[in-house]
Phi, psi and omega in degrees: 000127175236138184242132180231145169281135187225164168071226188301331181293319178293312181302312186286327176297317179292333176275353182076025179259157178298140180262118182270289181257142177246131176250146180233145174241140181247124182251140175081022180231161176248166178302320180297318180295325180293317182290330177293335179271001177095005176289140180260125181287138178229339186280131175273322181272332179207160192283106175237139186228150176261135179295137186298338182250309186279333185078005179286156183275133175236123181248139174294140175304137187214159168242165180215154175222153183287135180227355181188193184273157170076187183297327184267003186274059183225146169250128181256149177231115178239124177202165184298340183270000175287126183274165179297320181297321177294323177295314183294330184296333184278355185279168189285302185244149180304322182289347176257000187249039175245154178229165181220134183268184183300333182271004181083009178281132182269130174258115190224077186285349188235019171082026180294321180294321177296319180291331173297315181297321183272359178059051183237136172261109186231139180288153184285311183211170178301340179297345175311319188287354178280347185238104185295336179299335183293337174299315179292322181295315181296319177297324179291318177298322177298322178290329180286317188258003177304324178296341178269358179094016181283148174221162178276131178300145185300319183288333177286319176297326176296320176294320178298321180295321180297320178293320180298319182285341183287340185087359183294335179299333180291343179280346180292137176287153179300325180297314181290321180296316181297321178304312181290316180298314183295319177294321181294322179295338180267358179287166182300333179228072181297337176295327181290325175305310182292321181296316180297318179298322179291319183297331182257004180082007182282331182295322178296329180281317186267322181224068182298333177296323179282320182297332182291345184282335183288126184095355177270122184274157175234166180297126184296333179299325179262332183230086180301338178283342177067300184294127182294322181293318176300318179302314181299320175300319181295322179294316176300321175300319176294324177302314182293316184295332180254016172050049179284152179287172182300322181302315181293316180298317180296314178301318180295323179299324189257355195299331184252022182303332179298332181290342173288347181250006175289128175302141187300331182292345179263353180299150002271007181278156181222062181295135176067022178293341178297309178293322181295335182277346187297320181293311179294328178295316179298321181296318179292318177304316181293313185297318180276353185051048180298141179301156187306316182297319177294312183296318181292315181297321180300317178295317181292320177294319178301319184280329191240005184295333177289328175302317182296316182297330178256026187309318185291344179263350187292140171292160181297325179293323179289324176296321180298316179299319180298313180296320178298323181298329181267358184049054186293348181285329179252336187228062180297331182296325181295322179292324176298321177294322176299313180299321178299313182299319181292324178294318178299321177298317180291326182276344182277052181223145188298120179085355185245016188296333183254009182290138176299156179230077184293342179303325183297311181296322181298312179289329175295319178294321177299316176301317182292322179294320179290321181287340184280351179291125185276140179274327186306316179298329179288322176296322181292339177279355180088010180283143178205166178055229186298324180295319178296317182295320180290324178293317177301314180300315179300316183294316179296320178301316179296318180299320180289324175297317180293321178297313182299318180297318182289325185275348183298139181293000000 
């Protein structure tokens, strides 16, 4: 029995990056031998075991062959005669197909160290094309390592394009796709993730509503970058620079989908794109099975981001409707995330990345004014049900009018 450290732990050590999780592969052992040593089996599809003390995952060396469509269409073979090189051959990228023995010696049969030095993401073998999930994984690694200068090898991008054209991406489950998408959006360059998917044709297959934004013009006076798709990439870039959470990044990704539905005769203006975008945003949320907090914020940002940009011009009654829509009395944090998304939208424009966004502070103050209205005095007057609701609305409206008058320049 021989045990090797494999995959990301080896890659990140060689890159001088922190090593989070460690995966191990065991060569020359059987499932029975592992259990006899106290390892606990956890893998349903292939033999993976938890170390009796550390809890780390140890997998038996295995080979795999394609047996059907999609991510799950594989038959695995694990036995004591499977070699380390055979196990590494089934992995996605050369930089993930290295192992390390007890002495720290790197076993690198497929050129991973050279690709690390040359900053290239390259597939290990033609078997890469058997797993459609790898398209998303490579794009995610591109998003992670773009700050280090990594790029996707031309031949790997060609394989990814072949996968996109094959229709195999449609076989991916929403759960598996969301896992990769959500992780990629939290990488240092989520915009690179979207760009790589677009470069290989996968964006049109997975998120056609987003792909449709590229080539759609906006008024240059407000959007010097002009292209709506490029604007979305720039907004994602701002999200990463300002360390926004996943909810905000997802909302920013989808906020302008309505512009993809503007009739060409109306370009570059996009009147009512907010309302036009609600259906495609909801469709993407459903298809990706986005978590509720992400899905709700995406719809709210899509509908109301223009309100935020025009905040200083809004009537008090319109501000009240906006605050009610977000239920700021019970969920103020969701409104804060909305303000963050709108600020990222405003900054995601060519040459305007550092421009102040006073609308956020103004709307935050409006929220505080409305939330400060006390309910107890109204209850003491004996008001209840619809009467109480209407009285509360009037009081909050008055509070917003007073706030607006005080905040006016």
